[in-house]
C-alpha positions in Angstrom: 40.7 8.3 14.4 42.9 9.9 11.9 44.4 6.1 12.2 43.1 2.8 13.4 45.1 1.2 16.2 46.6 -2.0 14.0 47.9 1.0 11.9 49.9 2.8 15.3 51.5 -0.3 16.5 53.2 -1.8 13.0 54.2 2.1 12.8 55.7 1.5 15.8 57.0 -1.8 15.3 58.2 -1.2 11.9 60.8 1.6 13.5 58.4 5.1 13.8 58.1 4.0 17.9 62.0 4.4 17.7 63.4 1.4 17.6 67.1 -0.2 18.4 69.3 -0.4 15.4 71.6 -2.9 16.3 74.1 -2.6 12.9 75.6 1.0 11.7 73.6 0.2 8.2 70.0 -0.2 10.1 69.8 -3.6 8.6 69.3 -5.4 12.0 66.7 -3.9 13.9 64.9 -4.4 17.6 61.5 -3.4 18.1 59.2 -4.8 21.2 56.2 -4.4 23.2 54.4 -5.0 26.4 51.2 -5.6 29.0 51.6 -5.2 32.4 48.2 -6.6 33.4 46.4 -7.2 36.5 42.9 -8.5 37.2 40.2 -9.2 40.0 37.2 -11.4 40.4 34.8 -9.8 41.9 32.2 -12.2 42.3 30.8 -15.4 40.8 28.2 -18.4 41.3 28.0 -21.6 38.9 24.5 -23.4 38.2 22.6 -21.4 40.4 24.7 -21.3 43.5 27.0 -18.9 45.0 28.9 -21.1 47.2 32.8 -21.7 46.3 33.6 -24.6 44.1 36.7 -26.4 42.4 37.1 -27.2 38.8 40.2 -28.7 37.9 43.0 -26.9 39.8 41.0 -23.7 40.4 39.5 -22.4 43.2 36.2 -20.4 41.6 34.3 -18.3 41.7 37.1 -17.7 38.5 37.6 -17.0 34.9 39.6 -17.7 32.2 40.7 -15.1 30.2 43.1 -16.6 28.1 42.5 -20.6 26.7 45.7 -20.7 24.7 48.0 -20.6 28.1 44.8 -20.7 30.6 45.1 -17.6 32.5 43.0 -18.4 35.2 41.6 -15.6 37.5 40.6 -16.4 41.0 38.4 -15.0 43.5 40.0 -15.6 46.2 43.6 -14.9 45.0 42.5 -11.6 45.0 44.6 -9.0 42.6 46.6 -11.3 40.3 49.3 -9.9 37.9 51.2 -13.1 36.9 48.2 -14.1 34.2 48.1 -12.0 31.3 51.5 -9.9 31.7 53.9 -9.8 29.2 57.1 -8.5 27.0 57.8 -9.5 23.7 60.9 -8.9 21.3 61.0 -8.9 17.4 64.3 -8.8 15.5 64.3 -8.0 11.8 67.2 -8.5 9.8 67.7 -7.1 6.3 69.4 -8.9 3.7 68.2 -6.6 0.6 65.3 -4.7 -0.2 63.6 -7.7 -0.9 64.7 -10.2 1.4 64.3 -9.8 5.2 64.5 -12.1 8.7 62.1 -12.1 11.4 62.3 -13.8 14.8 59.6 -12.2 17.7 59.6 -13.9 20.9 57.5 -13.4 23.9 58.4 -13.5 27.7 55.2 -14.7 29.8 54.4 -14.2 33.6 52.2 -17.6 33.0 53.6 -20.3 30.3 52.4 -23.5 32.5 55.4 -25.7 32.2 58.0 -23.4 31.1 58.2 -20.4 33.8 59.8 -18.0 32.0 61.4 -19.5 29.5 60.5 -17.0 26.2 58.0 -18.1 23.7 59.2 -18.4 20.2 55.7 -17.1 18.5 57.3 -15.4 14.8 60.3 -17.0 13.0 60.0 -16.3 9.4 61.8 -15.2 5.9 59.8 -12.8 3.8 60.9 -12.4 0.2 59.6 -9.6 -3.0 60.1 -9.9 -6.8 61.1 -6.2 -5.8 60.8 -3.6 -3.2 57.1 -2.2 -4.8 55.6 -5.8 -5.7 52.4 -6.4 -4.6 52.9 -10.0 -4.0 54.7 -11.0 -1.2 56.3 -14.1 -0.2 57.2 -15.9 3.8 58.3 -19.4 5.0 58.3 -20.5 8.6 56.2 -20.5 11.8 53.2 -18.4 12.3 50.4 -17.5 13.9 47.7 -18.9 12.1 45.2 -15.6 10.4 42.3 -17.2 12.3 40.9 -13.9 13.7 41.1 -10.4 12.3 43.6 -9.7 15.7 45.2 -12.6 15.3 48.5 -11.1 14.3 48.5 -8.8 17.4 46.8 -11.0 19.9 49.6 -10.0 22.4 50.3 -6.8 21.3 47.7 -5.2 23.2 48.5 -2.1 21.8 47.0 -2.8 18.6 43.0 -2.5 20.1 40.8 -1.1 22.2 40.2 -3.5 25.1 42.7 -5.1 27.8 41.9 -8.4 25.5 40.4 -9.0 22.5 37.1 -11.4 24.2 37.5 -14.8 25.1 34.4 -16.2 23.9 36.2 -15.4 20.5 39.8 -16.2 20.7 41.2 -19.3 21.5 42.1 -22.3 19.9 45.0 -25.4 21.5 46.9 -24.8 18.2 47.4 -21.3 17.5 50.5 -21.8 15.2 51.5 -23.4 11.8 55.1 -23.6 10.1 54.4 -23.7 6.6 53.8 -20.9 3.8 52.0 -17.8 3.0 51.3 -15.6 0.1 50.2 -12.5 -0.1 48.4 -10.0 -2.7 48.0 -6.3 -2.6 45.8 -4.2 -4.9 44.0 -0.8 -5.0 40.4 -1.9 -6.5 40.4 0.0 -9.9 40.4 3.4 -9.5 38.0 3.2 -6.1 39.6 3.9 -2.2 39.8 0.9 -1.3 42.7 -1.5 -1.2 42.1 -5.2 -1.1 45.0 -7.9 0.3 44.6 -12.1 -0.9 46.3 -14.2 1.2 46.7 -17.9 1.0 48.4 -20.4 3.8 49.4 -24.0 3.7 51.4 -26.4 6.7 50.3 -27.5 10.2 51.6 -27.4 14.0 51.6 -30.7 16.5 51.6 -29.7 20.2 52.6 -32.1 23.0 51.1 -31.6 26.0 49.2 -28.5 25.0 47.7 -26.4 27.7 44.5 -25.7 26.2 43.1 -29.8 26.1 45.9 -30.6 29.4 44.9 -27.9 32.1 41.4 -26.9 30.7 39.7 -30.2 29.9 41.0 -33.1 30.7 43.6 -32.6 33.6 46.0 -35.1 32.1 48.8 -34.7 29.4 46.8 -34.4 26.4 48.5 -33.7 22.5 47.0 -32.2 19.5 48.1 -31.6 16.3 46.7 -29.6 13.4 47.9 -31.1 10.0 47.2 -30.3 5.8 46.3 -26.7 6.6 45.0 -24.8 3.4 43.4 -21.8 4.8 43.0 -18.7 3.1 41.7 -14.8 4.2 40.2 -11.7 1.7 40.5 -8.0 3.2 39.1 -4.6 2.0 39.3 -1.4 3.1 38.6 2.1 2.2 40.2 3.9 5.2 36.4 4.4 7.0 35.3 0.6 6.1 37.8 -2.7 6.9 36.0 -6.4 6.1 37.8 -9.9 6.3 36.5 -13.1 4.8 38.5 -16.5 5.9 38.2 -19.8 5.4 40.5 -22.6 6.4 40.2 -26.2 6.6 42.7 -29.3 8.4 43.0 -32.7 9.6 42.8 -32.6 13.5 44.4 -35.0 15.5 43.9 -35.1 19.0 45.0 -38.4 21.4 46.8 -39.0 25.3 50.0 -41.6 25.5 48.9 -44.1 28.3 50.4 -46.7 30.0 48.1 -49.1 27.6 48.7 -47.5 24.6 47.7 -44.2 22.8 44.3 -43.2 23.4 43.1 -41.0 20.2 39.6 -38.9 20.8 39.7 -37.8 16.9 42.5 -38.7 14.4 42.9 -36.5 11.3 39.4 -35.9 11.3 38.2 -32.8 8.4 37.8 -29.5 10.2 36.9 -26.2 8.8 36.9 -22.7 10.3 35.3 -19.9 8.9 35.4 -16.3 10.1 33.6 -13.0 9.5 34.9 -9.3 10.4 33.5 -6.0 9.4 34.9 -2.9 11.5 33.9 1.2 11.1 36.7 3.6 12.2 34.5 7.0 10.8 35.8 10.1 12.6 35.4 9.7 16.5 33.2 6.2 15.9 34.7 2.9 16.5 32.9 -0.1 15.2 34.4 -3.6 16.2 32.5 -6.9 14.8 33.3 -10.5 14.2 31.6 -13.7 13.6 33.2 -17.2 13.7 31.9 -20.5 12.8 34.0 -24.2 13.5 32.6 -27.5 12.2 33.8 -30.8 13.0 31.3 -33.1 11.5 31.8 -37.0 10.4 27.9 -39.3 10.2 30.3 -42.3 10.3 31.9 -41.7 13.5 29.0 -39.8 15.1 30.9 -36.3 15.0 28.6 -33.6 14.7 30.9 -30.7 16.6 29.7 -26.8 15.6 30.7 -23.9 17.6 29.7 -20.7 16.8 31.0 -17.6 18.4 31.1 -13.9 17.5 31.6 -10.4 19.0 30.2 -6.6 18.2 31.5 -3.4 20.2 31.0 0.2 19.8 33.5 2.8 20.7 33.9 7.0 21.0 37.2 9.0 20.6 37.0 11.9 23.0 40.6 13.1 22.5 42.8 10.9 24.3 40.0 8.8 26.0 38.4 5.6 23.7 35.0 4.3 25.8 33.6 1.1 24.4 31.1 -1.2 25.2 31.4 -4.9 23.4 28.8 -7.6 23.9 30.2 -11.8 23.0 28.8 -15.3 23.0 30.5 -19.0 22.5 28.4 -21.8 22.2 28.0 -25.5 20.9 25.0 -26.7 18.8 24.4 -30.6 20.7 24.7 -31.6 24.0 26.3 -31.8 26.6 26.0 -27.7 25.3 29.4 -25.6 26.6 27.7 -21.7 26.5 28.7 -18.5 27.3 27.8 -14.4 27.3 30.0 -11.6 28.6 29.7 -7.8 27.8 32.4 -5.4 28.6 33.1 -2.3 29.3 36.3 -0.5 28.3 38.0 2.1 28.7 41.3 3.6 26.7 43.4 6.3 28.3 46.5 7.3 25.6 48.0 9.4 27.8 51.7 9.2 26.5 53.2 8.3 22.6 52.5 4.6 22.6 51.3 3.9 25.6 48.4 3.1 26.7 46.3 2.5 30.1 43.1 0.6 29.8 40.2 -0.7 32.6 37.7 -3.3 31.6 34.6 -4.2 33.3 33.9 -7.7 32.1 30.3 -9.6 33.4 30.2 -13.3 32.0 27.6 -15.8 32.0 28.1 -19.4 32.0 24.8 -21.2 29.5 26.7 -24.5 29.4 24.9 -27.8 30.0 27.2 -30.1 32.2 26.7 -32.2 35.2 29.0 -30.6 37.3 30.6 -26.7 37.8 32.5 -25.2 34.5 33.6 -22.0 35.1 30.4 -20.2 35.8 29.3 -16.6 36.2 31.7 -13.9 36.9 32.7 -10.5 37.2 35.7 -9.5 35.9 37.8 -5.9 36.6 41.0 -5.7 34.5 43.4 -3.0 34.7 46.0 -2.8 32.4 49.6 -0.7 30.8 50.2 -1.9 27.4 52.8 -0.4 24.9 55.2 -1.0 21.6 58.9 0.6 21.9 
């Protein structure tokens, strides 16, 4: 491909796609993105039985496609367009060539407990020592860069699928309030450019959707404090590699009439990730491997999760078909695990707009005494773009 999808999306959000100037001097710009997504569960079963079952509030067969906001498709509902559809707006104010402020809000069709109230995803200041400086300093609220597509998770136009694999993408805490610093440099006389990025901060989510809706059915709160993380990425126009490591203190609790009940309290936790991608001529290769560790022998904790994806695609003119496989598993009983295969087709039928169709076959490998989300076959159609 002549340009990576992320580069195209960034160019659009930076103004190349016709950003709206809100001031005569062009220092205040508005850009945006949207995903209009509909999906239908075609079939499913749990623990070897094709009989319908209930899980939490959902009538299954069903499948969760967004863990952060508990976007769950149910076969009994037919086609659903209210789970992942959204529109986002980014406002950027340039105070000088080296200082700017950025805010991004997203209006989601499905935002439990908040209706159509906009969600503030980003709000930060950016400063550089000089306009052409290799250093960038930022402070405010950001998405945690745990994954390769973290920054673009809801900008569907930036990737080939309808959505990045839910087996890999999704935690109860997905933002942090703090600061980060980046350094970009060319590696000698080579074609390789590298980025070194460090961040620190924390975030508390009361009655978070992930814990409350999917696992506990009771208002549950989670806090990630003392985050310290970093990644190193390198790109030569064909190969793109990234290694990430983050450490934080995790606290998960419920407030009950009898008092506070803690599941973990200030527990040391580590997440590591590695991604390697290829964009060569018309071929695309996507891969990502991550590991979550929350281990404390004294407390009897040995929570280790492993999750990964690999995909191969080919761009023929405006069409990009792709096959992707992902898996997620815990290593100790009761095991929660899932394997999913995806067939996706992206059609760039007009500038800054893509139509995608995707067919997912997911197998539940969990060892639970009750039916979890089970196996499912899902058909998705999504119109995605930037403006």
